[in-house]
C-alpha positions as CSV (number, residue, x, y, z in Angstrom):
1,M,27.1,3.0,9.6
2,F,26.5,6.6,10.7
3,S,29.7,8.6,11.2
4,Q,30.9,9.2,14.8
5,N,30.8,13.0,14.8
6,L,27.0,13.2,14.3
7,E,25.1,15.2,17.0
8,M,22.6,12.8,18.7
9,K,19.9,13.4,21.2
10,Y,17.4,10.7,22.3
11,Y,13.7,11.4,22.8
12,V,11.3,9.5,25.1
13,P,10.3,6.2,23.4
14,D,6.8,5.9,22.1
15,H,5.5,2.3,21.9
16,S,2.1,3.2,20.5
17,H,1.0,0.7,17.8
18,S,-1.2,3.2,16.0
19,R,1.7,5.8,16.0
20,V,4.0,3.3,14.2
21,Y,1.5,2.6,11.5
22,K,0.7,6.3,10.9
23,I,4.4,6.8,10.4
24,L,4.7,3.9,8.0
25,K,1.6,5.0,6.0
26,M,3.2,8.5,5.6
27,V,6.4,6.8,4.4
28,K,4.4,5.0,1.6
29,K,2.5,8.2,0.8
30,N,5.6,10.3,0.4
31,E,7.7,7.7,-1.4
32,K,7.4,9.5,-4.8
33,I,8.0,13.0,-3.6
34,N,11.1,11.8,-1.6
35,H,12.5,9.9,-4.6
36,P,15.2,11.5,-6.8
37,N,12.8,11.2,-9.8
38,H,10.8,14.0,-8.3
39,L,13.6,16.3,-9.6
40,N,13.6,17.3,-13.2
41,S,17.0,15.8,-13.8
42,Y,20.1,14.5,-12.0
43,N,23.3,12.6,-12.5
44,Y,25.7,10.7,-10.4
45,F,28.5,8.0,-10.4
46,L,27.9,4.5,-9.0
47,Y,30.7,2.3,-7.8
48,T,30.0,-1.4,-7.3
49,K,32.3,-3.9,-5.7
50,F,31.4,-7.6,-5.5
51,Y,33.3,-10.6,-4.3
52,I,32.9,-14.2,-3.3
53,D,34.7,-15.4,-0.2
54,D,35.2,-18.5,2.0
55,F,36.2,-21.8,0.7
56,S,36.4,-23.2,4.2
57,N,34.0,-26.1,3.4
58,V,36.2,-27.6,0.7
59,M,36.5,-31.3,1.4
60,H,38.9,-33.8,0.0
61,S,39.6,-37.5,0.3
62,M,42.5,-38.9,-1.8
63,N,43.5,-35.7,-3.7
64,S,45.6,-32.8,-2.4
65,D,44.2,-30.3,-4.9
66,S,41.4,-29.2,-2.6
67,S,43.7,-28.7,0.4
68,E,45.9,-26.4,-1.8
69,I,42.7,-24.5,-2.8
70,A,41.9,-24.1,0.9
71,K,45.3,-22.5,1.5
72,L,44.7,-20.1,-1.4
73,E,41.6,-18.7,0.1
74,K,43.6,-17.2,2.9
75,K,45.6,-15.2,0.4
76,E,42.9,-14.4,-2.2
77,Y,39.2,-14.1,-2.7
78,I,37.6,-16.7,-4.9
79,F,36.2,-14.0,-7.1
80,L,36.5,-10.2,-7.1
81,G,35.0,-7.5,-9.4
82,E,34.5,-3.8,-9.6
83,R,32.4,-1.5,-11.8
84,V,31.9,2.2,-12.3
85,M,28.8,3.6,-14.0
86,K,27.8,7.2,-14.9
87,C,24.0,7.5,-14.3
88,R,21.7,10.1,-15.8
89,Y,18.0,10.9,-15.4
90,D,15.8,13.4,-17.1
91,R,12.0,13.5,-16.6
92,R,11.6,14.0,-20.4
93,Y,14.0,11.4,-21.7
94,G,14.2,8.7,-18.9
95,K,17.4,7.0,-17.7
96,K,20.8,6.3,-19.1
97,N,23.5,4.2,-17.5
98,I,27.0,4.3,-19.0
99,I,29.5,1.7,-17.9
100,L,32.8,3.5,-17.6
101,A,35.1,0.7,-16.4
102,D,34.8,-2.8,-15.2
103,Q,37.4,-5.4,-14.0
104,V,36.8,-9.0,-12.9
105,S,39.3,-11.4,-11.6
106,G,40.0,-14.6,-13.5
107,F,38.1,-13.9,-16.7
108,K,40.5,-13.5,-19.7
109,K,37.9,-11.5,-21.7
110,P,34.8,-9.4,-20.6
111,F,31.9,-11.4,-19.3
112,Y,29.1,-9.1,-20.2
113,E,26.4,-11.2,-18.6
114,L,27.6,-9.9,-15.2
115,F,26.1,-6.5,-16.1
116,S,22.7,-8.1,-16.2
117,E,22.8,-9.4,-12.6
118,P,20.3,-7.5,-10.4
119,F,22.4,-7.5,-7.2
120,F,19.3,-6.7,-5.1
121,Q,18.6,-3.5,-6.9
122,E,15.7,-2.4,-4.7
123,E,15.6,1.4,-4.3
124,F,12.9,1.3,-1.6
125,P,12.4,-1.3,1.1
126,N,10.3,-4.2,-0.2
127,L,8.4,-4.5,3.0
128,F,6.5,-1.2,2.1
129,K,5.3,-2.8,-1.1
130,N,3.9,-6.4,-1.4
131,K,4.9,-7.6,2.1
132,F,3.8,-4.7,4.3
133,N,1.1,-6.8,6.0
134,S,3.5,-9.7,6.7
135,Y,5.5,-7.8,9.3
136,N,5.2,-6.7,12.9
137,F,6.5,-3.1,13.5
138,K,7.5,-1.4,16.8
139,L,8.5,2.2,17.4
140,I,11.6,1.9,19.5
141,D,13.0,5.4,19.9
142,S,13.8,8.7,18.3
143,I,17.2,10.2,17.6
144,V,18.5,13.5,16.2
145,I,21.1,13.2,13.4
146,D,22.6,16.3,11.9
147,T,19.8,18.4,13.6
148,K,17.1,16.2,12.0
149,K,14.8,14.0,14.1
150,N,14.6,10.4,13.1
151,Y,12.2,7.7,14.2
152,I,13.7,4.3,14.9
153,I,11.4,1.4,14.0
154,S,12.1,-2.3,14.3
155,F,10.4,-4.9,12.1
156,G,10.1,-8.7,11.9
157,S,8.2,-11.2,9.9
158,K,5.0,-12.4,11.6
159,K,5.6,-16.1,10.7
160,N,8.4,-18.6,10.1
161,L,11.2,-16.0,10.9
162,L,14.0,-18.6,11.1
163,V,12.8,-20.5,8.0
164,N,11.6,-17.8,5.6
165,G,11.4,-14.2,6.7
166,S,13.4,-11.1,7.7
167,R,13.9,-8.7,10.6
168,G,15.7,-5.4,11.0
169,T,15.6,-1.7,11.7
170,L,14.3,1.4,9.9
171,Y,15.4,5.0,10.5
172,I,12.6,7.5,9.3
173,D,13.1,11.2,8.9
174,A,10.4,12.8,11.0
175,K,9.9,15.8,8.7
176,S,9.8,14.3,5.2
177,F,9.0,10.7,6.3
178,A,11.8,9.5,4.1
179,V,13.7,6.3,4.8
180,V,17.1,7.3,6.0
181,K,18.5,3.8,6.9
182,Y,17.3,0.2,6.4
183,S,19.2,-2.7,7.8
184,G,18.6,-6.2,8.9
185,E,18.7,-9.9,7.9
186,E,16.7,-12.1,5.7
187,Y,16.4,-15.9,5.9
188,N,15.2,-18.7,3.7
189,S,16.2,-22.3,2.9
190,N,18.7,-21.3,0.2
191,Y,20.6,-18.3,1.8
192,T,20.8,-15.8,4.6
193,R,21.2,-12.1,3.6
194,Y,22.5,-9.3,5.8
195,F,21.8,-5.8,4.4
196,E,22.3,-2.2,5.1
197,Y,21.0,0.7,2.9
198,Q,21.5,4.4,3.6
199,W,19.9,7.5,2.0
200,K,21.1,11.1,1.9
201,S,19.1,14.3,1.5
202,F,19.5,16.6,-1.5
203,K,17.4,19.6,-2.4
204,G,14.3,18.1,-0.8
205,I,14.7,14.6,-2.0
206,W,16.6,11.5,-0.6
207,Y,18.9,9.5,-2.8
208,L,20.4,6.1,-2.1
209,K,23.9,6.9,-0.9
210,S,25.1,3.3,-0.3
211,K,24.0,-0.2,0.1
212,T,25.7,-3.5,1.2
213,N,24.4,-7.0,0.8
214,K,26.2,-10.0,2.3
215,I,24.7,-13.3,1.3
216,R,25.6,-16.6,2.9
217,I,24.7,-19.4,0.5
218,S,23.6,-22.8,1.8
219,T,26.2,-25.6,1.2
220,I,26.2,-26.9,-2.3
221,D,28.2,-29.6,-4.1
222,V,30.1,-28.1,-7.0
223,T,32.4,-31.1,-7.6
224,K,31.2,-31.8,-11.2
225,F,31.0,-28.2,-12.1
226,L,34.6,-27.3,-11.0
227,T,36.6,-30.4,-11.9
228,N,37.4,-32.2,-15.2
229,S,39.6,-34.9,-13.8
230,N,38.8,-38.5,-12.7
231,K,40.6,-38.0,-9.4
232,E,38.6,-38.8,-6.3
233,Q,37.8,-35.4,-4.8
234,K,34.8,-33.5,-3.5
235,F,34.1,-29.8,-3.3
236,L,31.3,-28.6,-0.9
237,F,30.8,-24.8,-1.3
238,S,29.2,-22.5,1.2
239,P,30.3,-19.1,0.1
240,W,29.8,-15.5,1.2
241,I,28.7,-13.2,-1.7
242,V,29.2,-9.6,-0.9
243,I,27.9,-6.7,-3.0
244,Q,28.7,-3.1,-2.0
245,M,27.4,-0.1,-3.9
246,T,28.3,3.6,-3.3
247,T,26.9,6.8,-5.0
248,S,29.1,9.8,-5.4
249,H,29.0,13.3,-7.1
250,F,25.2,13.5,-7.0
251,T,24.1,16.7,-8.8
252,S,21.0,18.1,-10.5
253,N,22.4,21.2,-12.2
254,K,23.2,19.7,-15.6
255,S,20.9,20.4,-18.6
256,F,20.4,17.3,-20.8
257,T,19.4,17.0,-24.4
258,R,17.7,14.1,-26.2
259,K,21.1,13.2,-27.7
260,D,22.4,12.3,-24.2
261,F,19.8,9.5,-24.0
262,R,20.1,7.9,-27.4
263,G,20.4,4.2,-27.7
264,Y,19.7,1.7,-24.9
265,E,19.3,2.4,-21.2
266,Y,22.7,0.7,-20.6
267,E,25.7,1.1,-22.7
268,L,29.5,0.7,-22.6
269,E,31.8,3.8,-22.8
270,K,33.8,3.6,-26.0
271,D,37.1,3.2,-24.1
272,F,35.7,1.2,-21.2
273,N,38.3,-1.5,-21.6
274,T,41.3,0.9,-21.4
275,N,43.0,2.4,-18.3
276,T,40.5,0.4,-16.1
277,E,42.4,0.6,-12.9
278,S,43.1,4.3,-13.1
279,K,39.3,5.0,-13.7
280,I,38.1,2.7,-10.9
281,K,40.5,3.8,-8.1
282,N,39.1,7.4,-8.2
283,F,35.8,6.0,-6.9
284,R,37.0,3.5,-4.2
285,K,36.3,4.5,-0.7
286,T,39.4,2.6,0.5
287,P,42.5,1.3,-1.4
288,L,42.7,-2.3,-2.4
289,T,43.9,-4.6,0.3
290,Q,46.8,-7.0,-0.3
291,R,44.4,-9.9,-0.5
292,E,42.4,-8.0,-3.2
293,K,45.5,-7.2,-5.1
294,N,46.5,-10.8,-5.0
295,T,43.1,-11.8,-6.4
296,Y,43.4,-9.6,-9.4
297,A,47.1,-10.4,-10.0
298,N,46.9,-14.2,-9.6
299,S,43.3,-15.4,-9.9
300,S,44.6,-18.7,-8.5
301,F,41.1,-20.3,-8.2
302,F,40.4,-19.7,-11.9
303,N,43.9,-21.1,-12.8
304,A,43.5,-24.2,-10.5
305,L,39.9,-25.0,-11.6
306,P,38.2,-24.6,-15.0
307,I,35.8,-22.0,-13.7
308,E,35.7,-19.6,-16.6
309,K,35.2,-22.3,-19.2
310,N,32.4,-23.9,-17.2
311,V,30.7,-20.6,-16.4
312,R,30.6,-19.6,-20.0
313,L,29.4,-23.0,-21.1
314,L,26.6,-22.9,-18.4
315,N,25.6,-19.5,-19.5
316,S,25.4,-20.6,-23.2
317,V,23.4,-23.7,-22.4
318,K,21.0,-21.5,-20.3
319,N,20.4,-19.6,-23.5
320,W,19.8,-22.8,-25.4
321,K,23.0,-22.7,-27.4
322,L,26.2,-24.7,-27.4
323,P,29.3,-22.9,-28.6
324,L,31.5,-24.9,-30.9
325,G,34.3,-22.6,-32.1
326,K,32.8,-20.0,-34.4
327,V,29.3,-21.6,-34.4
328,N,26.6,-21.7,-31.7
329,L,24.7,-24.9,-32.0
330,N,21.0,-24.5,-31.3
331,V,20.0,-27.0,-28.6
332,L,16.5,-25.6,-28.3
333,N,15.0,-27.6,-31.1
334,L,17.1,-30.7,-31.1
335,M,14.1,-32.9,-30.6
336,N,10.3,-32.4,-30.2
337,Y,7.1,-34.3,-31.1
338,N,3.8,-33.7,-32.9
339,D,1.2,-36.1,-34.3
340,Y,2.1,-35.2,-38.0
341,E,5.9,-35.6,-38.0
342,G,6.2,-37.9,-35.0
343,F,9.5,-37.3,-33.3
344,R,11.2,-34.3,-35.1
345,F,15.0,-34.1,-34.9
346,Q,16.7,-30.8,-35.9
347,L,20.3,-29.8,-36.1
348,G,21.2,-26.2,-36.7
349,G,22.9,-23.1,-35.4
350,K,24.3,-19.7,-36.1
351,T,27.8,-18.3,-36.4
352,N,28.9,-16.1,-33.5
353,Y,31.1,-13.0,-33.2
354,K,34.3,-15.1,-33.6
355,F,33.2,-15.7,-37.2
356,S,32.3,-12.0,-37.9
357,K,31.1,-9.1,-35.9
358,N,28.8,-7.9,-38.7
359,I,27.6,-11.0,-40.5
360,S,25.9,-14.1,-39.2
361,I,25.2,-17.3,-41.1
362,L,22.3,-19.5,-39.8
363,G,20.6,-22.6,-40.8
364,Y,19.2,-26.0,-39.9
365,L,18.2,-29.4,-41.2
366,A,15.3,-31.5,-39.8
367,F,13.5,-34.7,-40.3
368,G,10.5,-36.4,-38.7
369,T,10.0,-40.1,-38.1
370,K,6.5,-40.0,-39.7
371,S,7.0,-37.2,-42.3
372,T,9.1,-37.5,-45.4
373,N,9.1,-33.8,-46.3
374,S,12.5,-32.2,-46.7
375,K,13.0,-29.6,-44.1
376,G,15.7,-27.0,-43.6
377,A,16.6,-23.3,-43.9
378,L,19.7,-21.2,-44.7
379,G,20.1,-17.5,-44.2
380,M,22.3,-14.5,-43.3
381,D,21.9,-11.6,-41.0
382,F,23.8,-8.3,-41.7
383,N,24.4,-5.8,-38.9
384,V,23.9,-2.4,-40.5
385,N,23.0,-0.2,-37.5
386,K,24.5,-1.6,-34.2
387,K,23.5,1.5,-32.2
388,N,19.8,0.4,-32.6
389,N,20.3,-3.4,-33.3
390,G,19.4,-2.9,-37.0
391,K,19.7,-6.0,-39.1
392,I,19.0,-7.0,-42.7
393,K,17.8,-10.7,-42.8
394,L,17.8,-13.0,-45.7
395,L,16.3,-16.5,-45.4
396,G,15.4,-19.4,-47.6
397,Y,13.4,-22.3,-46.2
398,S,11.4,-25.5,-46.7
399,D,9.4,-26.8,-43.8
400,V,5.9,-27.7,-42.4
401,N,3.6,-25.9,-40.0
402,P,0.3,-26.7,-38.2
403,F,-2.7,-25.0,-39.7
404,S,-3.2,-21.5,-38.3
405,K,-0.1,-21.6,-36.1
406,T,0.2,-18.3,-34.2
407,I,3.6,-16.8,-35.0
408,D,5.2,-14.5,-32.5
409,R,7.6,-12.4,-34.4
410,F,9.9,-11.6,-31.5
411,P,9.8,-14.7,-29.3
412,N,12.3,-15.3,-26.5
413,R,13.8,-18.8,-26.2
414,E,11.4,-19.8,-23.4
415,E,8.4,-18.9,-25.5
416,Q,9.7,-20.9,-28.4
417,I,10.0,-24.1,-26.4
418,K,6.7,-23.6,-24.7
419,D,5.0,-22.9,-28.1
420,E,6.0,-26.4,-29.3
421,L,3.8,-27.9,-26.5
422,N,0.8,-26.6,-28.4
423,Y,1.2,-29.0,-31.4
424,I,1.9,-32.4,-29.7
425,Q,-1.7,-33.5,-30.4
426,N,-1.9,-31.8,-33.8
427,S,-1.8,-33.7,-37.2
428,I,-3.3,-30.9,-39.4
429,F,-0.2,-29.5,-41.2
430,Y,0.7,-27.8,-44.4
431,T,4.0,-27.6,-46.4
432,Y,5.7,-24.3,-47.3
433,R,8.8,-23.4,-49.3
434,G,10.1,-19.9,-50.1
435,G,12.2,-17.0,-48.9
436,K,12.0,-13.7,-47.1
437,L,13.8,-10.4,-46.9
438,A,13.4,-8.5,-43.7
439,Y,14.8,-5.5,-41.8
440,E,14.6,-5.4,-38.0
441,Q,15.5,-2.6,-35.7
442,D,14.7,-1.1,-32.3
443,I,13.1,2.2,-33.4
444,V,13.0,3.6,-29.8
445,K,14.3,2.1,-26.6
446,K,11.2,0.0,-25.9
447,V,9.9,-0.7,-29.4
448,T,11.2,-3.3,-31.8
449,A,10.0,-3.2,-35.4
450,S,10.4,-5.5,-38.4
451,V,9.3,-5.1,-42.0
452,E,9.5,-8.1,-44.3
453,A,8.5,-9.4,-47.7
454,N,7.6,-13.1,-48.1
455,Y,7.3,-15.3,-51.2
456,E,6.1,-18.9,-50.6
457,V,4.6,-21.9,-52.3
458,Q,2.2,-23.8,-49.9
459,K,0.3,-27.1,-50.0
460,S,-2.0,-28.8,-47.6
461,D,-0.7,-32.1,-46.1
462,Y,-4.2,-32.8,-44.8
463,E,-7.5,-33.6,-46.5
464,Y,-8.4,-30.0,-47.1
465,S,-9.4,-28.0,-50.2
466,F,-10.1,-24.3,-50.8
467,K,-13.0,-23.2,-53.0
468,S,-12.9,-25.6,-56.0
469,Y,-9.2,-26.4,-55.9
470,S,-8.1,-30.0,-55.4
471,P,-6.6,-31.0,-52.1
472,S,-3.2,-31.4,-53.7
473,H,-3.2,-27.9,-55.3
474,K,-0.1,-25.7,-54.6
475,Y,-0.9,-22.1,-53.6
476,T,1.4,-19.1,-54.2
477,L,1.7,-16.4,-51.6
478,F,3.4,-13.0,-51.8
479,S,3.0,-10.8,-48.7
480,T,4.5,-7.9,-46.9
481,S,4.4,-7.4,-43.1
482,L,5.0,-4.9,-40.4
483,H,5.6,-6.2,-36.9
484,L,5.9,-4.2,-33.7
485,K,6.7,-5.2,-30.1
486,Y,6.4,-2.7,-27.2
487,A,8.1,-3.8,-23.9
488,P,8.0,-0.8,-21.5
489,F,9.9,-2.5,-18.7
490,A,12.7,-4.1,-20.8
491,K,16.2,-2.9,-20.4
492,Y,19.0,-3.6,-22.8
493,L,22.8,-3.3,-23.1
494,M,24.6,-3.3,-26.5
495,T,27.9,-5.1,-26.3
496,P,30.5,-6.0,-29.0
497,E,28.9,-9.4,-29.0
498,G,25.4,-8.0,-29.7
499,K,22.3,-6.8,-27.8
500,M,21.8,-8.3,-24.4
501,T,18.8,-8.1,-22.1
502,V,19.6,-6.7,-18.7
503,E,16.0,-6.8,-17.4
504,D,12.8,-8.0,-18.9
505,K,9.3,-8.5,-17.6
506,P,5.7,-7.9,-18.8
507,V,3.9,-5.7,-20.0
508,Y,4.4,-6.8,-23.7
509,L,2.2,-5.4,-26.5
510,Y,2.3,-6.8,-30.1
511,F,0.9,-5.5,-33.3
512,D,1.2,-7.2,-36.7
513,Y,-0.1,-6.1,-40.1
514,T,0.2,-8.5,-43.1
515,K,-0.9,-7.6,-46.6
516,G,-1.3,-10.4,-49.2
517,W,-0.8,-9.2,-52.7
518,K,-2.3,-10.8,-55.8
519,T,0.8,-10.2,-57.9
520,L,3.9,-12.1,-59.1
521,G,1.6,-15.1,-59.6
522,A,0.3,-15.0,-56.0
523,D,-3.3,-16.4,-55.4
524,F,-4.5,-14.2,-52.5
525,N,-5.4,-10.6,-51.8
526,Y,-6.0,-10.0,-48.1
527,D,-5.3,-7.8,-45.0
528,R,-4.6,-9.4,-41.7
529,F,-4.4,-7.5,-38.4
530,D,-3.1,-9.1,-35.2
531,L,-3.0,-7.5,-31.7
532,A,-1.7,-9.2,-28.6
533,A,-0.9,-8.2,-25.0
534,H,0.7,-9.8,-22.0
535,I,0.3,-8.1,-18.6
536,S,1.6,-9.5,-15.3
537,V,1.1,-8.0,-11.9
538,I,2.8,-9.1,-8.6
539,N,0.5,-8.6,-5.7
540,P,0.4,-9.5,-2.0
541,I,-1.0,-13.0,-2.7
542,G,1.1,-14.0,-5.7
543,E,1.2,-13.0,-9.4
544,S,-1.7,-12.4,-11.8
545,S,-1.1,-12.7,-15.5
546,L,-3.4,-11.8,-18.4
547,V,-2.7,-12.7,-22.0
548,M,-5.0,-11.5,-24.8
549,N,-4.7,-12.5,-28.4
550,S,-6.9,-11.1,-31.2
551,G,-7.0,-10.9,-35.0
552,Y,-9.1,-9.9,-38.0
553,I,-8.7,-10.8,-41.7
554,F,-10.3,-9.0,-44.6
555,G,-10.4,-11.1,-47.8
556,K,-10.5,-14.8,-48.7
557,T,-7.5,-17.0,-48.2
558,V,-6.7,-20.6,-47.2
559,L,-7.6,-22.0,-43.8
560,W,-4.0,-22.1,-42.5
561,I,-3.7,-18.3,-42.9
562,N,-6.8,-17.9,-40.8
563,Y,-6.9,-18.3,-37.1
564,G,-7.0,-21.7,-35.4
565,S,-4.9,-24.1,-33.3
566,F,-6.6,-22.7,-30.3
567,G,-6.8,-26.0,-28.4
568,T,-4.3,-28.6,-27.1
569,A,-6.7,-31.3,-25.8
570,K,-6.1,-34.9,-26.6
571,V,-9.2,-36.7,-28.0
572,G,-10.3,-39.8,-26.0
573,K,-13.3,-41.5,-24.6
574,S,-12.2,-41.5,-21.0
575,I,-10.3,-39.0,-18.7
576,G,-7.2,-41.3,-18.8
577,N,-7.2,-41.5,-22.6
578,R,-7.3,-37.7,-22.7
579,F,-4.3,-37.2,-20.4
580,S,-1.6,-35.0,-22.2
581,M,0.8,-32.1,-21.7
582,K,-0.5,-28.6,-20.9
583,G,-0.2,-26.1,-23.7
584,Y,1.0,-22.5,-23.8
585,R,-1.6,-19.7,-24.1
586,S,-4.1,-22.3,-25.3
587,L,-7.5,-23.8,-24.4
588,E,-6.8,-27.0,-22.5
589,T,-10.3,-28.6,-23.1
590,L,-10.5,-27.9,-26.8
591,A,-9.1,-30.3,-29.4
592,P,-6.7,-29.0,-32.2
593,G,-8.6,-28.1,-35.4
594,E,-12.0,-28.0,-33.6
595,F,-12.4,-24.3,-34.2
596,Y,-11.3,-21.9,-37.0
597,A,-12.1,-18.2,-37.5
598,D,-11.2,-15.1,-39.5
599,K,-11.8,-12.9,-36.6
600,Y,-11.4,-13.7,-32.9
601,V,-10.4,-12.7,-29.4
602,A,-9.0,-15.0,-26.7
603,F,-8.2,-14.4,-23.0
604,F,-5.9,-16.4,-20.8
605,L,-6.1,-15.4,-17.1
606,T,-3.8,-17.1,-14.5
607,H,-3.3,-16.3,-10.9
608,S,-0.3,-18.1,-9.3
609,F,-0.3,-18.0,-5.5
610,K,3.0,-17.7,-3.6
611,D,5.0,-20.9,-3.4
612,I,4.4,-23.0,-0.2
613,N,6.7,-25.4,1.5
614,F,6.1,-29.0,0.4
615,I,8.3,-32.1,0.9
616,G,11.8,-31.4,2.2
617,N,13.1,-28.2,0.5
618,S,10.7,-28.4,-2.4
619,R,8.2,-25.6,-3.1
620,L,4.6,-26.2,-4.4
621,Q,2.9,-23.7,-6.6
622,F,-0.9,-23.4,-6.8
623,S,-2.5,-21.6,-9.7
624,L,-6.1,-20.8,-10.8
625,V,-6.8,-20.6,-14.6
626,Y,-9.6,-19.0,-16.6
627,N,-9.6,-19.1,-20.4
628,G,-12.1,-17.8,-23.0
629,L,-12.5,-17.6,-26.8
630,L,-15.0,-15.8,-29.1
631,G,-14.8,-15.7,-32.9
632,N,-16.5,-15.9,-36.2
633,M,-15.9,-16.7,-39.9
634,N,-17.3,-15.3,-43.1
635,H,-17.7,-17.7,-46.1
636,K,-17.1,-20.8,-44.1
637,E,-18.4,-22.8,-47.1
638,I,-15.3,-22.1,-49.2
639,H,-13.2,-24.3,-46.8
640,K,-13.6,-28.1,-47.1
641,L,-12.1,-29.8,-44.1
642,T,-13.1,-33.1,-42.5
643,S,-15.0,-31.1,-39.8
644,F,-14.6,-27.9,-38.0
645,S,-16.7,-25.3,-36.2
646,V,-16.7,-21.6,-35.6
647,P,-16.5,-20.2,-32.0
648,D,-19.4,-17.8,-32.5
649,N,-20.6,-18.5,-29.0
650,Y,-18.3,-17.7,-26.0
651,Y,-16.1,-20.7,-25.2
652,Q,-14.8,-20.8,-21.7
653,E,-13.0,-23.1,-19.2
654,V,-11.6,-23.0,-15.7
655,G,-8.8,-24.9,-14.1
656,M,-6.4,-25.3,-11.2
657,E,-2.8,-26.4,-11.3
658,L,-0.5,-27.9,-8.7
659,N,2.9,-27.1,-10.2
660,K,6.3,-28.4,-9.1
661,L,4.8,-31.5,-7.5
662,I,7.8,-33.5,-8.7
663,Y,10.7,-31.3,-9.6
664,Y,9.4,-29.2,-12.6
665,F,6.3,-31.3,-13.2
666,G,2.9,-30.9,-11.8
667,L,-0.8,-31.7,-12.4
668,G,-3.5,-29.5,-14.0
669,I,-7.3,-30.1,-13.8
670,Y,-9.4,-28.2,-16.4
671,Y,-13.2,-28.1,-17.0
672,R,-15.1,-27.0,-20.1
673,M,-18.2,-24.8,-19.2
674,G,-20.7,-22.4,-20.8
675,A,-22.1,-22.6,-24.3
676,Y,-19.9,-25.6,-25.3
677,H,-20.4,-27.6,-22.1
678,L,-21.0,-31.3,-22.9
679,P,-23.9,-33.3,-21.4
680,T,-21.8,-35.6,-19.1
681,F,-19.4,-34.4,-16.4
682,D,-16.4,-36.5,-17.4
683,K,-16.5,-35.3,-21.1
684,N,-15.8,-31.8,-19.9
685,L,-12.9,-32.8,-17.5
686,F,-9.3,-32.9,-18.6
687,L,-6.2,-33.8,-16.6
688,K,-2.8,-32.6,-17.9
689,L,0.9,-32.7,-17.0
690,T,2.2,-29.2,-16.3
691,F,5.8,-28.2,-16.9
692,S,7.4,-25.3,-14.9
693,L,11.1,-25.3,-16.0
694,F,10.8,-21.5,-16.6
């Protein structure tokens, strides 16, 4: 709130509709020149306090534990944490956030994932961005604060205010058209949020001085999550989550050097785990209350319930790993399916920091119900440059792959599991055995690079021959590669347990160069260039996403090193027989192995509209899809496969998807059109099951 000693003088209200929108347009226009980034540099300290309160909805039947917990909540918070960061900005070098101290009730060791929580990090009211046209605005009054005239404007959602919307008040500086204060409440089916943001002027700009978010979560049943016993008890949780952030010591007179911004955008102070209380208390606006002291001292909720254990387990499973002592079991690839291997079962994992902070051992064993090939891998990672996540990697392996599988060198776990969907209908595989030596490092904050050397022996598991070689011939490959990934909006934090992603969203750009060498007994001399991009833009009507993949090969090599596996369609005479699972960055009306190329470009354009209310509290997502492919191949005659074509005409398809019809599943309808359009309507039409877990 504004302090009591401010000089205030009211002006005659102006309720003109056009006047309001002229003011709001000036606010949007002046956003950048009012933002602190308009300065050449600045630095400040940020104090954050977050807590969870109110266990008043705990219910119990035949067990007294829950009633005891209800008593505890009067003496302590359920959860309490504080954090202090030193924040820097320089127009030449970007941003740097150094975590000086952090303390969290109940956790016996640091829980670094808390650093990645966004905590409603908006620096400018969202209603001026994507949702500007969704609100009604009214100029209520004017007021003088510290000799500066401010407009007071109320706002409210045009539709469904009590179901899904927000309302509140804006204070706008009349001279600079900067937002001075932004407060109100936001509603949806999952929570109600009350918020208040305040800005302060400094040398012609306005920085965010403080913000408070109070979120009331809808009632949820956490019985299974909180308890491990067989006693009859029930926990219904409807908490308040409160996040308060305050900026102090904002200055712009410090001269920074490049050295001040080395490493990642977020990092831990070397001694951030020592003298925590003495560091934090210097930034508190008010001393700790007795209830807050009790929370830090006792952490009774964490002692009474297995919260920490279950939170850490849930976080691990979310990242597709199951910690078993010094090993993290990989649950991502426990089971999948393709037409060559049948059901594939895989057991593997990687040692964690409890085993060693500098060395990781990884490996897996796998078998398929149809394939008799031995499959597995064993390797080691050596951390040699933690500052930039530099690792030496050694790996030996024996496995199978689909022909022309597109390999993303820096996939996240979601992309890995989606990628497996592309090979369900595929039976065109080859076997490979060998080893590789690689070095991977973030060369600058946003660019990850990897160089590697590969030596493999490969053999087709399909009726295929190259030149005059027999189908059973084993080929030797020796190659070196350079792989680059550029993620301009990614933010990372280096912790003692490794690099952690704080924030990540498209744009992503990828570049790969692979050189095949005809040496050490290898059979191929070729150059392969791959370029890919993923761009996603949030707009007033939803989110638009464009993925572009392209590649070019100079030289002659086997078909599986060329480009293919573009399609995921199931072959069948009727629409029902062709029903299958939607792929990932693939052509939904094209069969696997139908096209191959040594040069190509493919586009995957999707627009997802905003979710709409469906049955009960479920949300339905509607998407439009357009995919295209164009490619060619020199010396097609050197490849002898049952049958395949070259996409030398432009292949295109359109589709629409109703996602989340039943939980994470929906229905997609896709239609082949253009140069490869088939004579009858039903031959071009494909229905698919969509999967929206991510």
